[in-house]
Every structure is written in C-alpha cells, then in structure tokens.
C-alpha positions as CSV (number, residue, x, y, z in Angstrom):
1,M,108.6,159.3,87.9
2,S,111.3,156.6,88.7
3,Q,114.7,156.1,87.1
4,P,115.3,152.4,85.3
5,A,118.1,150.4,87.4
6,A,122.1,150.7,86.6
7,D,121.6,147.3,85.7
8,S,117.9,146.4,83.8
9,L,118.0,146.3,80.1
10,H,115.7,147.1,77.5
11,Y,114.2,145.8,74.8
12,I,111.0,146.5,72.2
13,T,109.5,143.1,70.1
14,L,106.4,142.5,68.8
15,L,104.7,139.3,70.7
16,E,101.8,138.2,67.3
17,G,100.0,141.1,65.7
18,R,99.3,143.6,66.7
19,L,100.5,143.2,70.0
20,Q,104.2,144.4,70.9
21,A,105.7,144.6,74.4
22,A,108.4,147.3,76.1
23,V,110.6,144.6,78.2
24,E,112.7,145.3,81.2
25,L,114.6,143.1,82.9
26,R,116.2,144.1,86.2
27,P,118.5,142.2,88.9
28,T,117.5,141.2,92.0
29,P,119.6,141.4,94.8
30,L,119.0,137.7,94.7
31,D,121.5,135.3,92.2
32,E,120.2,133.9,89.5
33,Q,117.2,135.9,89.8
34,W,115.3,138.1,88.1
35,L,112.3,140.4,87.5
36,L,111.3,140.8,83.7
37,L,108.4,143.5,83.4
38,V,106.7,143.4,80.1
39,K,105.0,147.2,79.3
40,L,101.8,145.8,76.7
41,V,100.9,147.3,73.5
42,Y,98.0,146.5,71.2
43,D,97.1,149.1,68.6
44,G,99.2,151.4,69.3
45,D,97.7,151.5,73.0
46,P,98.3,150.9,76.0
47,A,97.2,147.2,76.9
48,G,98.1,146.6,80.8
49,T,101.8,145.5,82.5
50,A,102.8,142.0,83.2
51,S,105.9,141.3,85.4
52,F,107.4,137.7,86.2
53,T,110.0,136.3,88.1
54,L,112.8,134.6,86.3
55,H,114.4,132.0,89.0
56,G,117.1,130.0,88.0
57,H,119.0,131.7,85.3
58,T,122.2,133.0,84.4
59,R,122.6,136.4,82.5
60,E,122.0,135.1,79.4
61,E,119.7,133.0,80.3
62,A,117.4,135.3,81.7
63,E,118.5,138.0,78.5
64,H,117.2,135.2,76.0
65,V,113.8,134.7,77.3
66,A,113.5,139.1,77.9
67,R,114.6,139.0,74.2
68,H,112.7,135.5,72.9
69,I,109.4,136.7,74.8
70,A,107.2,135.7,71.5
71,D,109.3,132.0,71.7
72,N,108.2,131.4,75.4
73,D,105.2,129.4,75.6
74,Y,104.8,129.7,78.9
75,L,104.9,133.6,79.4
76,M,102.7,134.3,76.5
77,K,99.5,131.9,77.5
78,E,100.5,133.9,80.9
79,I,100.7,137.3,78.9
80,D,97.0,136.2,76.7
81,E,95.2,135.3,79.9
82,F,96.0,138.8,81.4
83,L,94.8,140.6,78.5
84,W,92.1,138.0,77.5
85,G,91.2,136.1,80.7
86,E,91.4,132.8,81.2
87,S,90.7,130.6,78.3
88,D,90.0,126.8,78.1
C-alpha cells in the first residue's frame, strides 16, 4: 500500500446528491503545478477515481480548488462525464 506524499492535503466533500469525493492534492516537482486526485463514492459505494493536473496555481489557489470542487463547473462536468458518459 502506498503512503500519501508528505506535503499532500486531503479533503472529503459532498459533490451533489449522494455523490461524495475523497480529494487528495499533491504537489509536483514543477512550480505552480498540482495533481488533484478525486476518489468518487456514490451512495456509499466506490464509483471510480479521476485525476486532474492544475497548471499555474499557487498553493493557496490549488487548495481552494480542492476544497470547492462542487463549485467548479469544469471539474464537475468532467466528473459527470467520467461517471455517466458524455452528454449534450
């Protein structure tokens, strides 16, 4: 089992309805680039894992994105498409 990175941050958040996310924000070796790992849980069951690379974000900006995924239209659209397939 892998250990989380020492500088990574973890959050649990309600996305919508019965969809929750366990979020991990990891720094990368590049300045102002972060890896956002999102483990999705729907109605108590694992639903998959999505990952995103955040480019050009300070630590504070990346933390804000990680804490407020449900408020980010782009990330929520990507998560919806991951879970349910592409929609119009």
